[in-house]
BAPA-734811 format. One record per residue (C-alpha): x, y, z. Coordinates in steps of 0.02 Angstrom, whole numbers, padded with zeros to 5 digits, always signed. Example, Ala and Ser with C-alpha at 12.3 -4.5 7.8 and 13.67 -1.06 7.14 Angstrom:
+00615-00225+00390+00684-00053+00357
This chain:
-02290+02533+03402-02119+02457+03331-01944+02499+03463-01824+02437+03314-01891+02539+03188-01977+02679+03263-02130+02644+03167-02276+02685+03224-02462+02626+03149-02634+02614+03155-02795+02504+03054-02938+02608+03032-03072+02503+02927-02982+02458+02743-02808+02552+02780-02654+02518+02871-02556+02728+02919-02374+02685+02977-02282+02847+02994-02113+02874+03093-02144+02921+03290-01997+03021+03300-02036+03137+03121-02065+03312+03220-02272+03334+03167-02282+03461+03029-02186+03346+02911-02243+03154+02961-02256+03069+02799-02367+02942+02781-02380+02770+02712-02554+02722+02663-02570+02525+02655-02733+02436+02576-02779+02260+02635-02854+02160+02533-03039+02143+02517-03037+01964+02532-02929+01944+02683-03073+02108+02744-03211+01979+02699-03222+01854+02846-03125+01982+02969-03238+02032+03112-03247+02197+03137-03356+02220+03270-03311+02302+03446-03334+02229+03599-03242+02297+03772-03079+02221+03737-03033+02159+03585-03079+02288+03459-02943+02261+03349-02920+02074+03284-02764+02110+03207-02586+02065+03224-02435+02154+03137-02275+02137+03142-02134+02264+03061-01972+02156+02974-01798+02302+02940-01724+02245+02798-01566+02329+02895-01593+02243+03078-01402+02279+03103-01427+02486+03082-01425+02594+03218-01570+02737+03214-01432+02861+03172-01391+02789+03010-01558+02812+02949-01576+02979+03012-01416+03016+02886-01509+02912+02757-01656+03017+02754-01744+02854+02712-01743+02645+02770-01834+02509+02714-01933+02392+02803-02074+02250+02761-02236+02217+02834-02313+02061+02910-02513+02084+02929-02619+01920+03016-02811+01909+03067-02808+01825+03229-02976+01745+03207-02967+01709+03036-02761+01673+03004-02771+01748+02863-02602+01831+02818-02539+02003+02685-02367+02028+02654-02283+02187+02597-02110+02186+02557-02043+02337+02545-02175+02491+02610-02053+02643+02565-02027+02572+02404-02052+02723+02262-02181+02613+02145-02243+02536+02305-02284+02336+02311-02391+02243+02300-02509+02129+02448-02472+01961+02456-02596+01843+02547-02632+01666+02604-02767+01597+02680-02798+01465+02813-02888+01293+02752-03039+01253+02854-02926+01093+02946-02756+01197+02883-02694+01053+02790-02703+01133+02633-02612+01296+02589-02660+01446+02467-02596+01589+02398-02585+01725+02281-02525+01913+02241-02671+02023+02248-02685+02164+02135-02850+02192+02143-02922+02087+01977-02872+01896+02061-03015+01808+02086-03004+01696+02235-03023+01496+02228-03129+01390+02309-03032+01335+02447-03023+01519+02499-03198+01558+02460-03253+01398+02560-03158+01461+02712-03211+01643+02711-03376+01566+02746-03357+01443+02871-03339+01423+03046-03160+01311+03086-03079+01450+03188-03219+01515+03308-03229+01495+03463-03040+01485+03558-02935+01426+03414-02839+01613+03351-02681+01675+03349-02598+01759+03503-02452+01842+03447-02337+01880+03310-02147+01917+03266-02064+01925+03115-01874+01917+03057-01777+01942+02876-01716+01806+02812-01498+01818+02789-01473+01790+02589-01630+01839+02505-01713+01983+02451-01847+02038+02529-01903+01904+02631-01944+01870+02791-01988+01723+02918-02157+01770+03029-02203+01661+03189-02375+01648+03262-02429+01557+03437-02596+01504+03427-02728+01460+03562-02738+01285+03544-02558+01266+03586-02469+01262+03363-02337+01354+03303-02343+01408+03150-02208+01459+03043-02252+01607+02900-02101+01623+02731-02157+01774+02651-02081+01845+02490-02127+01936+02360-02195+01796+02266-02296+01720+02400-02310+01658+02583-02275+01466+02614-02363+01407+02806-02309+01281+02904-02361+01183+03073-02195+01173+03166-02274+01124+03349-02441+01057+03371-02442+01049+03548-02336+01177+03644-02376+01150+03814-02476+01011+03913-02641+01108+03903-02671+01065+04094-02793+01187+04170-02752+01260+04339-02867+01234+04480-02981+01404+04471-03117+01374+04606-03233+01481+04494-03302+01427+04336-03290+01603+04225-03099+01613+04244-03055+01419+04207-02970+01371+04018-02823+01417+03941-02879+01495+03793-02750+01623+03828-02613+01513+03799-02484+01507+03739-02487+01683+03772-02332+01817+03687-02189+01773+03595-02047+01901+03575-01848+01895+03470-01731+01882+03609-01618+02015+03525-01677+02161+03454-01538+02160+03324-01460+02036+03226-01322+02023+03100-01390+01959+02930-01220+01858+02918-01297+01773+03077-01363+01598+03021-01489+01585+03185-01612+01682+03278-01695+01635+03459-01845+01695+03520-01942+01673+03692-02102+01608+03718-02237+01638+03874-02359+01479+03929-02469+01487+04075-02320+01416+04173-02157+01420+04087-02046+01517+03983-01981+01426+03842-01840+01474+03716-01801+01401+03531-01707+01430+03407-01751+01476+03208-01615+01406+03099-01615+01484+02926-01477+01388+02837-01489+01299+02738-01673+01290+02772-01786+01345+02865-01796+01236+03049-01847+01270+03231-01805+01176+03379-01830+01203+03549-01670+01235+03653-01741+01241+03838-01897+01290+03962-01910+01330+04139-02066+01363+04244-02089+01510+04328-02269+01450+04413-02257+01293+04525-02197+01238+04673-02027+01323+04696-02028+01514+04736-01849+01511+04693-01894+01465+04510-02034+01612+04492-02184+01631+04562-02253+01491+04693-02427+01420+04674-02544+01365+04779-02520+01484+04953-02643+01543+05071-02783+01628+04963-02723+01611+04797-02815+01533+04678-02747+01576+04516-02606+01665+04407-02585+01691+04245-02426+01762+04164-02481+01913+04047-02343+01975+03927-02175+01972+03938-02012+02076+03895-01824+02053+03848-01700+02187+03871-01584+02249+03723-01452+02123+03773-01549+01970+03783-01498+01938+03973-01643+01996+04095-01842+01945+04030-01972+02028+04131-02128+01944+04141-02301+02016+04197-02412+01909+04321-02593+01919+04389-02626+01832+04540-02826+01796+04578-02828+01776+04778-02966+01789+04921-02946+01841+05076-02999+01706+05190-03024+01847+05337-03160+01939+05255-03189+01821+05126-03166+01951+04965-03081+01914+04795-02931+02046+04744-02809+02017+04581-02624+02074+04636-02527+02120+04490-02334+02103+04487-02169+02093+04394-02057+01942+04393-01879+01997+04339-01773+01842+04293-01591+01831+04198-01473+01689+04155-01373+01597+04271-01202+01636+04243-01109+01481+04136-01264+01380+04086-01288+01284+03954-01426+01306+03829-01396+01157+03696-01551+01094+03629-01699+01022+03754-01613+01072+03922-01730+01033+04080-01610+01108+04193-01625+01271+04268-01555+01405+04140-01616+01553+04233-01642+01646+04371-01711+01779+04505-01644+01932+04454-01753+02024+04602-01874+02003+04727-02060+02007+04645-02103+02175+04624-02297+02206+04684-02383+02332+04558-02533+02344+04635-02574+02233+04804-02774+02215+04794-02850+02258+04612-03028+02215+04578-03047+02056+04511-03060+02081+04305-03134+01937+04190-03000+01864+04090-03050+01948+03930-02965+02106+04028-02826+02002+04088-02781+01943+03909-02792+02123+03838-02660+02185+03971-02452+02218+03869-02278+02246+03939-02177+02378+03845-02007+02403+03958-01834+02508+03920-01887+02690+03950-01854+02817+04056-01830+02808+04221-01697+02690+04174-01772+02515+04253-01958+02561+04212-02105+02463+04134-02273+02500+04067-02420+02389+04080-02579+02439+03932-02747+02386+03965-02863+02351+03822-02961+02490+03929-02839+02589+03832-02740+02659+03999-02543+02658+03995-02459+02637+04187-02277+02684+04208-02219+02597+04332-02032+02616+04432-01944+02587+04577-01912+02743+04672-01840+02780+04854-01846+02598+04919-02020+02583+04856-02136+02564+04687-02212+02682+04622-02332+02704+04490-02406+02861+04360-02535+02823+04251-02531+02923+04079-02680+03056+04083-02736+03234+04001-02848+03366+04028-02954+03314+03877-03011+03150+03811-02862+03085+03703-02948+02909+03677-02898+02742+03727-02685+02731+03713-02648+02603+03587-02485+02567+03630-02302+02633+03692-02140+02649+03649-01970+02725+03683-01883+02850+03606-01689+02780+03552-01539+02852+03602-01398+02917+03492-01280+02901+03632-01270+02687+03618-01332+02705+03815-01489+02693+03887-01665+02735+03794-01746+02905+03796-01909+02951+03852-02082+02836+03842-02192+02900+03705-02371+02837+03689-02495+02825+03542-02645+02887+03572-02826+02852+03495-02892+03021+03452-02737+03153+03485-02590+03049+03379-02403+03035+03469-02373+03070+03662-02231+03052+03743-02185+03065+03963-02062+03147+04021-01934+03059+04169-01965+03214+04292-02146+03202+04251-02142+02997+04289-02027+03032+04448-02131+03194+04520-02312+03116+04482-02307+02940+04546-02413+02861+04675-02350+02733+04790-02473+02583+04725-02648+02589+04738-02780+02474+04802-02864+02476+04618-02879+02419+04446-02771+02475+04298-02925+02482+04232-03024+02642+04195-03171+02593+04334-03104+02694+04477-02998+02655+04620-03047+02571+04805-02901+02698+04864-02954+02867+04881-02815+02908+04984-02716+02864+04849-02793+02949+04715-02793+03098+04822-02607+03094+04817-02606+03055+04631-02714+03208+04636-02581+03320+04711-02433+03269+04633-02494+03281+04476-02499+03457+04514-02348+03458+04579-02297+03400+04402-02389+03486+04342-02275+03593+04203-02210+03413+04136-02338+03313+04123-02375+03194+03974-02398+03331+03826-02378+03308+03628-02195+03295+03633-02220+03496+03596-02099+03656+03618-02247+03766+03630-02191+03783+03828-02005+03771+03781-01947+03939+03830-02034+03927+03982-02005+03760+03991-01824+03792+04024-01812+03789+04191-01940+03638+04208-01790+03539+04087-01665+03541+04251-01722+03394+04322-01704+03309+04170-01541+03356+04088-01431+03334+04289-01402+03528+04320-01411+03551+04527-01566+03572+04586-01630+03747+04577-01705+03842+04756-01819+03965+04761-01692+04104+04779-01615+04050+04628-01798+04068+04533-01817+04224+04632-01657+04318+04560-01688+04237+04379-01872+04317+04373-01775+04475+04459-01659+04497+04325-01758+04447+04183-01888+04611+04228-01733+04720+04245-01660+04666+04081-01848+04704+03998-01863+04859+04082-01676+04898+03990-01755+04853+03836-01894+04966+03868-01809+05130+03930-01624+05089+03909-01617+05116+04116-01542+05032+04255-01560+05130+04389-01545+05015+04572-01514+04861+04482-01363+04800+04553-01372+04817+04720-01568+04721+04730-01485+04574+04594-01345+04582+04729-01483+04547+04887-01577+04424+04790-01402+04322+04791-01403+04340+04582-01197+04322+04605-01199+04185+04721-01164+04036+04609-01039+04029+04462-01043+03916+04306-01183+03863+04217-01307+03894+04365-01300+04062+04382-01437+04185+04349-01328+04265+04206-01284+04126+04126-01457+04053+04131-01533+04210+04043-01424+04223+03912-01457+04048+03881-01613+04104+03869-01586+04234+03736-01469+04101+03603-01583+03948+03645-01760+04045+03589-01857+03939+03521-01950+04044+03356-02135+03998+03376-02144+04064+03181-02023+03932+03131-02141+03751+03107-02215+03760+02940-02293+03622+02856-02152+03638+02714-02044+03531+02821-01863+03541+02784-01889+03718+02652-01892+03825+02798-01696+03790+02813-01671+03887+02641-01788+04022+02686-01726+04180+02761-01822+04181+02936-01687+04089+03008-01549+04225+02963-01686+04345+03021-01711+04246+03178-01515+04220+03213-01476+04413+03195-01623+04448+03290-01518+04330+03452-01371+04400+03414-01432+04604+03437-01537+04547+03604-01383+04462+03676-01289+04620+03625-01410+04731+03718-01397+04609+03872-01202+04627+03862-01226+04817+03878-01358+04787+04011-01224+04701+04103-01100+04835+04090-01229+04973+04117-01271+04907+04270-01105+04876+04352-01151+04663+04320-01009+04661+04205-00880+04736+04350-00950+04607+04496-00939+04447+04372-00775+04488+04308-00697+04506+04465-00811+04362+04534-00869+04225+04428-00753+04223+04300-00792+04066+04240-01005+04139+04222-00940+04288+04116-00843+04181+04010-00987+04058+03966-01089+04225+03919-00974+04268+03815-00948+04107+03741-01137+04114+03709-01081+04271+03602-00958+04146+03503-01077+04005+03459-01210+04109+03393-01101+04188+03295-01028+04038+03243-01217+03959+03212-01256+04107+03096-01095+04089+02994-01124+03915+02994-01308+03927+02910-01225+04046+02793-01123+03921+02743-01250+03798+02708-01355+03916+02615-01212+03954+02505-01179+03772+02473-01353+03734+02435-01357+03893+02296-01213+03829+02216-01291+03646+02240-01451+03719+02164-01343+03800+02025-01244+03671+01966-01217+03620+01789-01258+03445+01753-01355+03421+01933-01427+03263+01907-01562+03305+02070-01704+03415+02070-01682+03604+02158-01768+03554+02303-01680+03408+02344-01506+03497+02313-01571+03630+02453-01557+03491+02596-01431+03363+02533-01253+03370+02584-01143+03315+02710-01156+03456+02822-01357+03442+02816-01328+03245+02853-01227+03334+02999-01378+03449+03035-01510+03323+03024-01388+03219+03159-01373+03329+03305-01550+03414+03276-01608+03241+03294-01515+03185+03456-01572+03332+03536-01745+03293+03484-01759+03113+03570-01655+03213+03711-01797+03338+03757-01953+03259+03718-02017+03459+03707-01933+03477+03564-01997+03317+03463-02127+03433+03369-01981+03527+03283-01896+03478+03126-01721+03420+03165-01652+03591+03085-01739+03693+03185-01696+03617+03327-01520+03641+03253-01519+03835+03231-01617+03830+03404-01494+03754+03512-01354+03856+03494-01276+03823+03668-01256+03643+03636-01134+03682+03471-01030+03549+03559-01155+03422+03489-01084+03455+03307-00910+03355+03370-00998+03236+03472-01093+03180+03312-00921+03173+03189-00823+03097+03306-00975+02955+03356-01075+02943+03200-00944+03004+03033-00985+02844+02964-01160+02863+02940-01116+03056+02858-00961+02973+02730-00985+02781+02702-00829+02700+02630-00962+02622+02503-00980+02774+02402-00849+02810+02266-00688+02896+02327-00703+03072+02248-00895+03082+02344-00807+03042+02507-00675+03187+02485-00797+03300+02443-00926+03279+02589-00752+03256+02705-00707+03437+02661-00883+03489+02665-00876+03464+02860-00701+03497+02891-00751+03679+02792-00882+03682+02922-00774+03648+03074-00656+03774+03013-00809+03918+02984-00848+03869+03167-00689+03888+03249-00625+04066+03151-00782+04132+03175-00777+04098+03373-00598+04174+03371-00679+04327+03270-00800+04353+03386-00669+04339+03532-00543+04469+03447-00692+04610+03423-00764+04591+03601-00583+04556+03684-00634+04695+03798-00784+04603+03863-00691+04444+03928-00625+04427+04101-00446+04375+04137-00434+04190+04036-00294+04126+04139-00339+03943+04189-00525+03945+04099-00524+03799+03968-00613+03907+03798-00780+03783+03734-00670+03756+03578-00549+03670+03685-00639+03526+03760-00623+03351+03736-00782+03339+03641-00742+03447+03537-00525+03401+03500-00599+03209+03463-00728+03277+03342-00619+03384+03229-00475+03234+03242-00623+03109+03190-00643+03217+03011-00450+03254+03018-00386+03057+03037-00525+03034+02908-00459+03143+02772-00279+03079+02806-00311+02922+02759-00393+02984+02623-00232+03061+02566-00129+02903+02603-00231+02814+02492-00252+02947+02342-00136+02881+02239-00236+02892+02081-00338+03012+02135-00321+03192+01996-00222+03326+02056-00369+03431+02066-00446+03322+02201-00298+03321+02293-00241+03504+02301-00453+03506+02382-00427+03387+02494-00268+03461+02544-00320+03611+02572-00451+03584+02688-00356+03482+02773-00211+03595+02806-00339+03747+02875-00429+03588+02971-00245+03569+03039-00210+03720+03096-00387+03744+03194-00366+03577+03285-00186+03603+03347-00245+03783+03417-00402+03680+03510-00265+03580+03594-00135+03702+03634-00283+03794+03711-00325+03661+03856-00124+03630+03880-00113+03805+03927-00254+03834+04037-00198+03631+04129-00030+03715+04138-00105+03906+04226-00187+03799+04324-00045+03682+04376-00137+03527+04349-00050+03372+04282-00040+03369+04063+00063+03282+04000-00069+03139+03949-00133+03278+03830+00058+03335+03770+00074+03167+03707-00097+03184+03617-00064+03351+03557+00137+03298+03492+00055+03118+03393-00075+03210+03290+00023+03378+03253+00185+03255+03186+00024+03152+03098-00048+03317+03004+00107+03396+02994+00216+03258+02895+00075+03191+02784+00039+03371+02734+00231+03421+02701+00210+03234+02562+00085+03297+02496+00172+03450+02445+00303+03377+02375+00199+03247+02263+00138+03461+02209+00292+03498+02165+00365+03374+02072+00199+03363+01986+00207+03567+01935+00414+03530+01913+00385+03399+01792+00265+03523+01690+00353+03636+01698+00439+03699+01514+00619+03739+01589+00621+03612+01737+00774+03703+01813+00798+03668+01978+00806+03858+02049+00633+03843+01969+00567+03676+02088+00626+03754+02238+00548+03917+02200+00381+03805+02223+00427+03698+02342+00433+03895+02446+00275+03951+02386+00200+03785+02415+00258+03760+02580+00256+03945+02642+00087+03929+02756+00126+03736+02813+00286+03817+02879+00201+03958+02970+00093+03804+03073+00237+03709+03089+00342+03854+03171+00163+03897+03287+00146+03747+03370+00335+03683+03371+00319+03565+03207+00537+03531+03204+00535+03409+03109+00430+03506+02992+00546+03647+02975+00690+03562+02982+00638+03459+02819+00578+03608+02717+00745+03697+02756+00856+03539+02698+00745+03516+02549+00784+03713+02490+00957+03697+02554+00922+03872+02637+01019+03903+02778+00979+04101+02801+00790+04000+02840+00859+03894+02946+00934+04049+03053+00803+04145+03043+00662+04002+03102+00817+03956+03256+00792+04159+03297+00615+04172+03290+00567+03973+03384+00651+04000+03564+00532+03885+03636+00589+03762+03794+00759+03695+03795+00810+03816+03656+00677+03758+03560+00716+03730+03388+00893+03778+03409+00930+03622+03517+00819+03509+03385+00935+03558+03241+01071+03529+03364+01033+03358+03381+01008+03318+03212+01184+03399+03147+01246+03279+03297+01175+03134+03249+01195+03148+03086+01401+03181+03112+01404+03344+03003+01505+03436+03152+01582+03549+03058+01406+03631+03015+01359+03637+03218+01521+03713+03258+01483+03824+03127+01297+03879+03199+01397+03902+03384+01459+04082+03319+01287+04139+03299+01201+04048+03449+01334+04025+03558+01250+04018+03704+01126+03897+03661+01235+03774+03580+01340+03774+03749+01183+03709+03843+01176+03563+03690+01354+03522+03689+01345+03495+03889+01270+03340+03864+01384+03300+03721+01564+03366+03808+01641+03277+03655+01629+03435+03545+01616+03541+03694+01814+03582+03704+01797+03649+03532+01652+03793+03544+01749+03839+03702+01888+03871+03644+01789+03966+03485+01743+04078+03624+01906+04087+03714+01872+03995+03882+02040+03905+03857+02035+03864+04029+01870+03778+04016+01929+03691+03850+02063+03615+03943+01968+03548+04104+01844+03476+03957+01977+03383+03839+02094+03334+04000+01897+03243+04052+01855+03190+03884+02041+03106+03882+02057+03021+04046+01879+02946+04094+01857+02813+03991+02047+02758+04042+01973+02764+04233+01832+02700+04193+01901+02532+04100+02019+02530+04268+01864+02512+04366+01809+02376+04265+01963+02286+04283
């Protein structure tokens, strides 16, 4: 399994089967590659205890800098495969396994002394040359001379070319330059380490045939603009760091090496301790930042008291020292211990060396900081530090799933820590291990092996069985949603929700029983008092049992949705039917609350809970409308004239479809029980998480609308997303208006569509559309008009969301100055830009008019600006209101707006007064005072040089005299004081 590309593979006979382990089960697209026959001829295909697989495979990601999210939006990505036989050293290369036409393998065979190099494309017809034939029948690479590890990386600035590196048990480091035309092999190091054996004391463990052990890139991703890349290599006593330089020519150089097995315990593991006979560093892993290195270590020991031998397994964690130089050939300390050595198993059975060398380490899954140890026998053991002690969890199934072949991690879309562990089994495919299973099913380190041979510590085995019985509902399972409806309660420990008590479970079960009886009989006899006594009304918010029941209704997964037709299910009426069933059941739930008097109780005591229940209805209504919108878009695209795509492709394409894929993918990665479901199916099922639509708009908009696309295409996709946002908001508001009598008093409560994640998502698409408007000078009028109309509707939605959260903050008496500044800045930017577009439309239409008279121009402006004026009036966009009135030269409209917009500090009137004063239009200002006497008096208190004139108009002659006197003599008094 490859974490970077999320690809998994299995080699069976002469075939390599490759698929994405993120894909849901019914739609996995498996790539089949055939291993060239002449590569297989000399490969040892027999099975032994541990090394049934003699192949090394590395995936080359041609888009190394992209996130998994990008691949979801693009529906596909590009990758190459490098395959190497450990014993024969034959190398095969497929440059692009996802190419539509397919790519033939290129192979390279090692010469008998690795001094002669041959390579040829394999097309099924090529006859190998004599050198290749001699090598396949020779014995040069038997015994201890075989490859232990293989890594590969794309070469920047090349077309599907990569460099692969392999370390050999003879101490050699080999480089393979792979391109579609052939493979060049080069031995870059003759002897990586000093092959001095450790004194073991027992003959069966002598020798260094397993070293150097493994290699890994320091950073999992790198920019294709980078000219070099670093990798680590693990030997029998040290970690070495190398640098590969890509330009102008490939060059591998050693940066530094540090001993981790030696006489200094501060540097790593201290050897030659009492009872200690030998130490094996087995595998290493690096964190995503390239700073922390974890090494799996096995130590052979002998108890001096009982004379019994045992093996101790531990994890050594090293990190880069601060301000350390990593120039070429550094011999000083580069790494330091991050933490004391973590002992996994203190006393395990003594295994032979083949078993030890079959063990592999993986790092990065949940729980945070956990690792997984894989053995050649097919076991997978998760190790994590929990409550000040190391705990182990061994993957197991109630039936034989065969060996665990590999393990990886579900990637995160949140740019944060990785997701749950996933394992590839021999007989049962991909399985996920929920975090809660690892925590609850873990045991303290037993005195047993990591193999399948049993335990010498029966107490620990019994403890493990007890914990697994307790955590049985969340034990490792096929990433399946079969138990999702019943498992929603189990997921609380994984989603951060407050831990639920037995009373909560009892209350929820009782509520479910009463609601079920209501659906059958329509009766609610005595349910309120019994629910009260069970504690159903004690919690408020998300943990309230009524809220959880409502959530289970709207989030129910349909067992019959998943089909083998993949994304075609989205175009089927069954989705709409399922959503309507949810809507009707949720309405029944509201009726149950009303008839049982639970609604009245919630309204008086748990307003927030009742609000969330009704918001579930809002979101469900919005999802239904979004489904209809997606269906309409698909129909329009499939019947479009001149469409270049097939009907099936049209039905599952477009910006909204890509957004649905992103949201569904995020939910699947965060919940392992949904991994067998299609992204769109998950999206339309997880109704209560509708806010994630706006989260993905904020975080991943650049993946849905690429700046590399033509501007017309960007506008079309932006308008499609904007329309989806407006549809969601309007559907929620329509539901709220229809069911307004069901809502509790909403003072101080923040609606879901006013949350920060929603506002930021709306602003993300709105600001993108603003940018398109500013750069749309060369666009035709129809494209500008489409962009304007959608942005105008989106502006109304965004401003309503911002004003809603400010209102709630004010009602709660909380600080809201920052929200006001956000609201004002976004409002002014949107309204100003929209009005500039209106003026552009007016000029264009006026030029096209036949008469071209000025009055016609004003009428066009009045007509085109009417809806924008209404939005500005509702949200106190005074600058836009002023500009429209001035451009129309309509004093009557100005006075009407001044009367209608009487906000704080006299509202629009104060703004108009200030504009006239700053423009020194004093006569117009005082003339408005005839109609707005009180408002102008308040304004002129700050501008007293005109106040006396207004007071004269009001026949306040005494006050006018005093004001005039102060106005004249105050400057004189100030000048005297200055003298």
